C-alpha positions in Angstrom: 25.4 1.3 13.1 22.7 3.6 15.6 24.2 6.4 14.2 24.3 6.5 10.7 22.7 8.9 8.9 21.0 6.4 6.4 17.9 4.7 7.1 18.0 1.5 9.2 17.2 -1.9 8.0 17.2 -3.9 11.3 15.6 -4.3 14.6 18.8 -3.8 16.3 19.5 -0.2 15.0 15.8 1.2 15.8 15.8 3.1 18.9 12.5 2.7 21.2 10.5 1.1 18.1 9.4 -2.0 19.2 5.5 -1.0 19.8 5.2 0.6 16.1 7.1 -2.3 14.6 4.4 -5.0 16.5 1.3 -2.6 14.9 3.4 -3.3 11.8 3.8 -7.1 12.1 0.2 -7.1 13.4 -1.4 -5.3 10.0 0.8 -7.5 8.0 -0.5 -10.8 9.8 -4.3 -9.4 9.6 -3.8 -9.4 5.9 -4.0 -5.3 5.6 -4.4 -4.5 1.7 -3.3 -1.1 2.5 -1.1 0.3 5.3 -0.2 3.7 6.3 2.4 5.0 8.1 2.8 8.6 8.8 4.9 10.9 10.5 7.0 14.0 10.5 10.4 14.2 8.4 13.2 11.9 9.9 11.4 10.6 12.4 11.9 7.2 11.1 9.1 5.8 9.0 11.7 4.6 6.1 14.0 2.6 8.6 10.9 1.5 10.4 9.4 -0.3 7.0 13.0 -1.3 6.0 13.4 -3.2 9.4 9.9 -4.7 8.8 10.5 -6.2 5.4 14.2 -7.4 6.3 11.9 -10.5 8.9 9.4 -11.1 6.5 9.7 -14.0 4.1 7.4 -12.0 1.1 8.9 -10.7 -1.8 8.6 -6.9 -1.9 9.9 -3.6 -4.0 10.7 -0.3 -2.1 9.6 2.4 -4.1 11.5 5.9 -3.0 8.4 8.3 -4.9 10.3 10.9 -3.6 13.5 10.4 -5.9 11.4 9.8 -9.0 9.9 13.3 -8.4 13.4 14.9 -8.0 14.6 13.0 -11.1 12.0 13.5 -13.2 10.1 16.5 -11.9 6.9 14.8 -11.9 5.9 10.8 -11.0 5.0 9.7 -14.3 3.4 5.5 -14.6 6.5 5.0 -17.0 8.5 6.6 -14.1 7.1 4.5 -11.6 6.9 1.0 -13.2 10.6 1.3 -14.7 11.6 1.9 -11.0 9.4 -0.8 -9.9 11.0 -3.2 -12.3 14.4 -2.2 -11.2 14.0 -3.4 -8.2 12.6 -6.8 -8.9 15.9 -8.3 -9.2 17.2 -7.5 -6.1 15.0 -10.0 -4.2 14.6 -12.4 -6.9 18.5 -13.1 -6.1 17.4 -14.9 -3.1 15.8 -17.8 -5.6 16.7 -18.9 -9.1 13.2 -20.7 -9.0 11.1 -17.4 -8.3 13.1 -15.6 -10.7 12.0 -17.8 -13.7 8.7 -18.3 -12.3 8.2 -14.4 -12.6 9.8 -13.7 -15.4 7.5 -16.2 -17.6 4.3 -14.2 -16.1 6.1 -10.8 -17.5 7.4 -12.1 -20.6 3.3 -12.1 -21.4 3.4 -8.0 -21.0 3.6 -6.7 -24.6 5.5 -3.7 -23.1 7.9 -5.4 -21.2 11.0 -6.8 -22.7 12.7 -9.4 -20.4 16.5 -10.2 -20.7 19.0 -12.3 -18.3 19.6 -9.2 -16.0 16.1 -8.1 -15.7 13.5 -5.8 -17.0 13.0 -3.3 -19.6 10.3 -1.0 -20.7 9.8 -1.2 -24.5 6.9 0.8 -26.1 6.3 -0.3 -29.6 3.0 -0.2 -31.6 -0.2 0.1 -29.8 1.5 -0.9 -26.6 1.4 1.3 -23.6 2.7 1.1 -19.9 -0.1 0.0 -17.7 0.4 -0.3 -14.1 -2.9 -1.8 -13.3 -2.0 -4.8 -15.8 1.5 -5.2 -13.8 -0.3 -5.3 -10.6 -2.8 -8.1 -12.2 0.5 -9.8 -13.4 2.2 -9.8 -10.1 -0.8 -10.6 -8.2 -1.7 -14.0 -10.2 2.2 -14.5 -9.8 1.4 -14.7 -5.8 -1.3 -16.8 -6.2 0.1 -19.5 -8.1 3.3 -19.4 -5.5 1.3 -19.2 -2.7 2.8 -15.9 -1.4 2.2 -12.2 -1.1 3.8 -9.3 -2.5 4.5 -6.0 -0.8 5.1 -2.6 -2.7 6.5 0.0 -0.4 5.5 3.8 -1.8 8.0 5.9 0.4 7.2 9.5 0.5 4.2 8.7 -1.3 2.6 12.1 -1.1 5.0 13.0 -4.4 2.3 10.9 -6.6 0.2 14.1 -6.5 2.8 15.7 -8.6 1.0 13.7 -11.6 -1.8 13.3 -14.2 -2.2 10.0 -13.2 -4.8 9.5 -10.2 -2.7 6.9 -8.2 -5.4 6.9 -5.2 -7.7 5.3 -8.2 -5.1 2.4 -8.6 -4.9 1.7 -5.0 -8.6 1.4 -5.2 -8.9 -1.0 -8.0 -6.2 -2.8 -6.7 -7.9 -3.0 -3.0 -10.9 -4.5 -4.4 -9.1 -6.8 -7.2 -6.2 -7.8 -5.8 -5.7 -10.4 -3.3 -2.4 -10.9 -2.6 -0.6 -7.7 -3.6 -0.3 -5.4 -0.3 0.7 -2.0 0.0 2.9 0.1 2.8 2.7 3.9 1.9 4.6 6.5 4.3 4.2 9.8 4.1 5.3 12.7 6.1 2.7 13.7 8.3 -1.0 13.1 8.0 -1.3 15.1 4.5 -0.6 12.1 2.9 -4.3 10.4 4.1 -5.4 14.2 3.2 -4.5 13.6 -0.3 -5.7 10.2 -0.6 -9.0 11.0 0.8 -9.2 13.9 -1.8 -10.5 16.2 1.5 -8.4 18.6 -0.7 -10.5 17.9 -3.5 -14.0 19.9 -1.7 -14.5 23.0 0.1 -14.9 21.0 3.8 -12.6 22.3 6.1 -11.3 19.1 8.4 -8.8 19.7 10.7 -5.5 17.7 11.2 -7.1 16.5 14.8 -10.0 15.2 13.1 -8.1 13.4 10.6 -6.3 11.8 13.4 -8.8 10.8 15.5 -11.1 9.1 12.9 -7.8 7.1 11.9 -7.2 6.2 15.5 -10.8 5.3 15.6 -10.9 2.9 12.8 -7.5 2.1 13.2 -6.2 2.7 10.0 -8.5 0.7 7.8 -8.9 2.1 4.8 -12.3 1.2 3.5 -13.7 2.9 6.8 -11.1 5.7 6.1 -12.5 6.3 2.6 -16.2 6.4 3.5 -15.3 8.7 6.4 -13.7 11.2 3.2 -17.0 10.4 1.1 -19.2 11.3 4.0 -17.4 14.5 4.7 -17.0 15.4 1.3 -19.7 14.6 -0.4 -22.4 14.3 1.5 -21.3 17.4 3.8 -21.7 15.7 7.3 -19.4 17.1 10.0 -17.1 15.5 11.7 -19.2 13.7 14.6 -21.9 12.5 12.3 -19.2 11.1 9.7 -17.9 9.4 12.4 -21.1 7.8 13.9 -22.1 6.7 10.5 -19.0 5.1 9.7 -19.3 2.9 13.1 -22.9 2.6 12.0 -22.4 0.7 9.0 -19.1 -1.3 10.6 -22.3 -2.3 12.9 -24.1 -3.7 9.9 -21.4 -5.3 8.8 -20.5 -7.4 12.0 -24.3 -8.2 12.6 -24.3 -9.3 9.0 -21.4 -11.7 9.3 -22.6 -13.3 12.5 -25.9 -13.7 11.2 -24.2 -16.0 8.3 -22.7 -17.6 10.7 -25.4 -18.3 12.9 -27.3 -19.8 10.1 -24.4 -22.1 9.2 -23.9 -24.0 12.5 -22.0 -26.8 10.6 -19.1 -24.4 10.7 -18.9 -24.5 14.2 -18.7 -20.9 15.9 -15.1 -22.3 17.6 -13.6 -21.7 14.2 -13.8 -17.9 14.2 
C-alpha cells in the first residue's frame, strides 16, 4: 500500500526509487562488503533496503539500532547481539536445513544457548559476549553453505552511543570476513562522518567535501577510510587528500594489470 506510513518492503510499493534500488543491486553484485545508504529522515532508506532484501536469496538480519538505543539508552554489545540472534529465527523458517546447520555452528559458542525456538545469551564463568566471535561463526557457516549473509544496521549513527568502537568492529569484519556483508543506513552524511572519525580531530570537513569524496570513490569503504586518514592524521587539505586517494588507486590498478600481463596463461579475455 503506497500510503501506508510503515516502511515498505516491496518494489511495487516504492515510488521513483528504481535508480537507487539498481545501485544497491549493483553493489551487492560487486560483492561490496560495506554499503552505506544515507539521507534525511523519512526519505525512504529503510523501505529501499527492505525492498532489496525481499528480492535477494541471501539470509539476512535487519537491526533497528535506534530501537535498541531508545530501549536501552545505549547500544551495548550484549543488546546488539541479542537483537541479532532474535532475528535469526525469522529467515531460518524458510529452510529447516539452514536452521539446523546454523544451530550446529552457534552451539559451539559458549555464551549462546540453543533451544528449539531460537537462541539465548547465557553468561557464566569466563564466557562473555563477543560480537566478532559471532560474526566469524556466521562467516564460516556461509562458506560451508556457499552463501552470503547480509547484516543491515538501520540508523547506525546511534551506535556511537556506546563504549564499544563499532567502527573498529566493521573494519575488522571488512578485512577478515569474506561472506558477511553490511548495509549501513544513517540520516544524512553524519553516519559517514562518525565512521571516518573526522569528529575526533580538529580538522574542519564540510558536508560538501564528504559528499564529493563519496561520489568520486563510489562509496568504496577502503578509499573513504584512506581519505579520512589523510585528512585527520596526515593533515592534508581536501584537494590533496582526494588526489592522493586517486594516486593510490591508480597504483593498485597498475599493479593488478602487471600481474595479469605476467600470467598470460590466464587469458586477458577472462577479465
